[in-house]
C-alpha positions in Angstrom: -15.5 12.1 -17.8 -18.3 14.1 -16.0 -18.6 15.1 -12.4 -20.3 11.9 -11.4 -17.6 9.8 -13.0 -15.0 11.7 -11.0 -16.8 10.5 -7.8 -17.0 6.9 -9.0 -13.3 6.8 -10.2 -12.3 8.0 -6.7 -14.5 5.4 -5.0 -12.7 2.7 -6.9 -9.2 4.2 -6.8 -9.5 4.6 -3.0 -10.9 1.0 -2.8 -14.1 2.0 -1.0 -15.9 0.3 -3.9 -14.7 -2.6 -6.0 -12.0 -5.0 -4.9 -11.0 -4.3 -1.2 -7.5 -4.7 0.2 -6.8 -7.9 2.1 -5.1 -6.2 5.0 -5.6 -2.7 6.5 -1.9 -1.8 6.1 -2.3 -2.3 2.4 -4.8 0.6 2.4 -2.3 2.8 4.3 0.4 1.9 1.8 -1.8 2.7 -1.2 -3.0 6.0 0.1 0.5 6.9 1.5 -1.0 8.8 4.5 -4.4 8.5 6.1 -5.6 11.4 8.3 -5.9 10.0 11.8 -6.4 12.6 14.5 -9.8 10.9 15.3 -8.4 7.4 16.0 -11.7 5.3 15.9 -12.7 7.1 12.7 -9.3 6.4 11.1 -9.7 2.8 12.1 -13.0 2.6 10.2 -11.4 4.4 7.2 -9.1 1.4 6.9 -11.8 -1.1 7.7 -14.0 0.4 5.0 -11.3 -0.4 2.4 -10.3 -3.9 3.7 -11.9 -7.3 3.3 -13.8 -8.4 6.5 -11.5 -6.3 8.7 -12.5 -5.5 12.3 -11.4 -2.7 14.5 -9.4 -5.3 16.5 -7.4 -6.1 13.3 -6.4 -2.4 12.9 -5.6 -2.2 16.7 -3.3 -5.2 16.4 -1.5 -3.7 13.4 -1.1 -0.5 15.3 0.1 -2.2 18.5 2.6 -4.3 16.5 3.9 -1.2 14.7 2.8 -2.4 11.2 1.0 0.9 11.0 2.4 4.0 12.6 0.8 7.3 13.6 2.6 10.6 13.6 2.4 14.3 12.6 3.2 14.6 8.9 2.1 16.8 6.0 -0.6 19.1 7.3 -0.2 19.7 11.0 -2.3 16.7 12.1 -1.9 13.0 12.8 -1.7 10.5 9.9 -1.4 6.8 9.7 1.7 5.9 7.6 3.8 2.9 6.9 7.1 2.3 8.7 8.9 2.1 5.4 7.6 5.6 4.4 7.8 7.5 7.6 11.3 8.9 7.3 11.2 10.2 3.7 7.8 11.6 4.3 8.9 13.5 7.3 12.0 14.8 5.6 9.9 16.1 2.7 7.0 17.6 4.6 8.2 18.5 8.2 9.8 21.8 7.2 6.4 23.0 5.9 4.6 21.9 9.1 7.3 23.5 11.3 6.8 26.7 9.3 3.1 26.6 10.0 3.8 25.9 13.7 6.4 28.7 14.0 3.9 31.2 15.4 3.1 28.8 18.3 6.7 28.0 18.9 7.4 31.7 19.4 4.2 32.3 21.5 5.1 29.4 23.8 8.8 30.4 24.0 10.0 27.2 22.3 13.3 28.2 20.7 15.6 25.9 18.8 17.8 25.2 21.8 14.9 24.3 24.1 13.3 22.1 21.4 16.6 20.3 20.7 17.2 19.7 24.4 13.7 18.4 24.8 14.2 16.0 21.9 17.4 14.7 23.4 15.7 14.1 26.8 12.7 12.4 25.2 15.0 10.1 23.1 17.0 9.1 26.2 13.8 8.4 28.2 12.5 6.1 25.5 15.7 4.1 24.8 15.5 0.4 25.1 11.9 -0.1 23.8 10.2 2.1 26.4 6.9 3.6 25.5 5.5 6.5 27.4 2.4 8.6 27.3 2.5 12.3 26.6 1.7 13.0 30.3 4.6 10.8 31.3 6.9 12.6 28.9 5.7 15.9 30.3 6.5 14.8 33.9 10.0 13.7 32.8 10.6 17.1 31.0 9.4 18.9 34.1 11.8 17.1 36.3 14.6 18.2 33.9 13.6 21.8 34.4 11.5 22.3 31.2 8.1 23.9 31.9 5.3 21.7 30.6 2.5 22.9 32.9 0.9 24.5 29.8 -0.6 21.5 28.0 -0.3 23.4 24.6 3.4 23.9 25.2 3.8 20.2 25.9 1.8 19.4 22.8 4.1 21.4 20.5 7.3 20.0 22.2 6.1 16.5 21.5 4.9 17.3 18.0 8.3 18.8 17.2 10.0 15.6 18.3 7.7 13.7 15.9 8.5 16.1 13.0 12.2 15.7 13.8 12.0 12.0 13.4 12.8 11.2 17.0 9.5 9.6 18.1 6.4 8.1 16.6 3.4 6.2 17.9 3.9 3.3 20.3 1.2 0.8 21.3 -1.9 2.1 23.1 -2.0 1.5 26.9 -5.7 1.0 27.4 -7.2 4.1 25.6 -4.0 6.2 26.1 -1.6 6.7 23.3 2.1 6.2 23.9 5.3 7.3 22.1 8.3 5.2 21.1 11.6 5.9 19.4 11.2 6.0 15.7 14.6 4.3 15.2 13.3 1.3 17.3 9.8 1.3 15.9 10.8 1.6 12.2 14.4 0.4 11.8 13.8 -0.4 8.2 12.5 3.1 7.2 13.6 4.2 3.8 15.4 7.4 3.1 15.1 9.2 -0.3 16.8 12.2 -1.9 14.4 15.1 -1.9 13.6 14.9 -5.6 13.0 11.1 -5.3 10.7 11.7 -2.3 8.8 14.4 -4.2 8.3 12.2 -7.2 7.2 9.2 -5.1 4.7 11.2 -3.1 3.3 12.8 -6.2 2.9 9.6 -8.2 1.3 7.7 -5.3 -1.1 10.6 -4.5 -2.4 10.7 -8.1 -2.6 6.9 -8.2 -4.5 6.4 -5.0 -6.6 9.5 -5.0 -7.3 10.0 -8.7 -8.8 11.8 -10.5 -7.4 14.9 -8.8 -6.0 18.3 -9.7 -2.8 20.0 -8.9 -4.7 22.2 -6.4 -6.1 19.1 -4.7 -2.5 17.7 -4.4 -1.2 21.0 -2.9 -4.0 20.9 -0.3 -3.5 17.3 0.6 0.3 17.3 0.8 0.8 20.7 2.3 3.7 21.3 -0.1 4.4 24.6 -1.6 2.7 25.0 -5.0 6.1 25.2 -6.7 7.2 21.9 -5.2 3.9 20.2 -6.1 4.3 21.5 -9.7 7.8 20.2 -9.8 6.7 16.8 -8.5 3.9 16.6 -11.1 6.4 17.5 -13.9 8.6 14.6 -12.8 5.8 12.0 -13.0 3.3 13.3 -15.5 4.6 10.9 -18.2 3.2 8.1 -16.0 -0.2 9.8 -15.7 -3.2 10.5 -17.9 -4.4 14.1 -18.2 -8.1 14.9 -18.6 -9.9 18.2 -18.7 -13.4 18.4 -17.2 -15.3 21.8 -17.1 -12.0 23.6 -17.6 -10.2 21.8 -14.8 -7.2 19.5 -15.4 -7.4 16.2 -13.7 -4.5 13.6 -13.4 -4.9 9.9 -12.9 -2.9 6.7 -13.4 -4.0 4.4 -16.2 -6.1 1.6 -14.7 -8.5 -1.1 -15.9 -12.1 -0.1 -16.4 -14.3 -0.6 -13.4 -17.9 -1.7 -12.9 -20.1 0.7 -10.9 -21.8 -0.5 -7.8 -25.5 -1.4 -8.3 -27.7 1.6 -7.6 -28.4 2.4 -4.9 -25.3 1.5 -2.9 -24.5 3.3 0.3 -21.3 3.7 2.4 -20.8 5.2 5.8 -17.7 7.4 5.7 -15.9 8.4 8.9 -15.0 12.0 9.6 -11.9 13.2 7.8 -12.0 10.3 5.4 -9.6 10.5 2.5 -12.5 10.4 0.1 -13.5 13.9 1.3 -10.4 15.4 3.0 -8.1 14.3 0.2 -9.2 17.1 -2.2 -9.3 20.9 -2.1 -12.4 20.9 -4.4 -15.1 18.6 -3.0 -17.9 19.7 -5.3 -17.8 16.3 -7.1 -19.0 14.7 -3.9 -22.4 16.3 -3.5 -25.1 18.1 -5.3 -23.8 21.6 -5.4 -27.3 23.1 -5.3 -27.5 21.8 -1.7 -24.6 24.1 -0.7 -27.0 27.0 -0.3 -29.4 25.1 1.9 -29.3 25.0 5.7 -28.9 21.2 5.6 -25.4 21.4 4.1 -22.9 23.4 5.9 -19.2 23.7 5.2 -18.1 21.1 7.8 -20.5 18.3 7.0 -18.3 17.2 4.1 -15.6 16.4 6.6 -17.9 14.8 9.1 -19.5 11.3 9.3 -21.1 11.3 5.9 -23.5 9.0 4.1 -22.5 8.2 0.5 -25.2 7.1 -1.9 -23.9 6.2 -5.4 -20.7 8.1 -4.6 -22.5 11.3 -3.5 -22.9 12.7 0.0 -26.6 12.6 0.9 -26.4 13.3 4.6 -24.7 12.6 7.9 -24.7 9.7 10.4 -23.8 9.3 14.0 -23.2 6.5 16.3 -24.0 5.9 20.0 -23.6 2.8 22.1 -26.4 1.2 24.2 -26.3 -2.1 26.0 -23.8 -3.8 23.8 -25.2 -2.5 20.6 -24.2 0.4 18.3 -27.1 2.8 17.5 -26.8 4.4 14.1 -28.9 7.4 13.1 -29.1 9.3 9.9 -29.9 12.9 8.9 -30.3 13.2 5.1 -30.8 16.2 2.9 -33.9 14.6 1.3 -36.1 11.6 2.3 -34.5 8.3 1.2 -36.5 6.0 -1.0 -37.2 2.5 0.3 -34.3 1.1 -1.8 -32.0 3.8 -0.5 -33.1 3.1 3.1 -32.2 -0.5 2.6 -28.8 0.4 1.2 -28.2 2.6 4.2 -29.2 -0.3 6.5 -26.7 -2.6 4.7 -23.9 0.0 5.2 -24.8 0.4 8.8 -24.7 -3.4 9.5 -21.3 -3.5 7.8 -20.1 -1.0 10.3 -21.6 -3.0 13.1 -19.7 -6.1 11.8 -16.5 -4.0 11.9 -17.1 -3.3 15.5 -18.3 -6.8 16.3 -21.6 -5.4 17.6 -25.3 -5.7 16.6 -26.8 -2.5 15.0 -29.9 -0.6 16.0 -31.1 1.9 13.4 -32.8 5.0 14.8 
């Protein structure tokens, strides 16, 4: 297995290429957690992996609570499944809270205040109520908890998410709301810590493979010792391959057929194809790393994939009922590559239900 094969294996394991999922929630379930601080981008991440999905399909799944959004693993939002949310939080929230500890101290959020805030939030949301963060802040303020500092309110609400008190509710227009986790995911599973560690490890190396232990540590936010322990628990169910001195782990799967060359995909920012690994060198020509056209953050932005490799960036704007898509590539695309890019752009337009203008 060479570097290009790593990229193509990941394309297929993540279901960007090959057989797509029938429903967007299947993609969340397969990947365990999908980074989602940029909500429209995360919608497209699911649409990219689902057959004929539109953004309205993901919105409906989110509204109905089929997909949830909360802070889990690294201190950012992720889409997760209701069945997984409790055991994921139990496993990873202590690490996120440890990362947040500096801000808790700086913002004078001690354990007693955070516990009282959580109790007040839970009471305010009982009975199926869904409130925005601003509304929660006003409620806390009336109870004598200072939430004038927006950052303070942010960390109070995040702590309530990490404590398993709240998670996402339905959107109200473009505003996000919060709901009680108990009411939003009454069937959430609980697992013993070792069971949770084994499950997260196996599902990561199944859905994101091929990947290294270092990749898993980065993605999960777990301590290296815990990640190693998880890998030890499940490695009998995985295949080990060494490439250029690096050990990769993957689940056994049927051989796949590569996309015709060239095939292009438009990845959203923070897509699991790029953010899911500590080492992203398999995703682009490493010789470009020293050129001004490739900076550190482009890999995590809206990227254009051509044959599994990042060849540039794309952006969208809206004009008179159309989506305008433009590209900035490291090198000039061939005619065939330009056509592949156009095909990928029109697929994104179909996801939005809008005509596409290429610029």
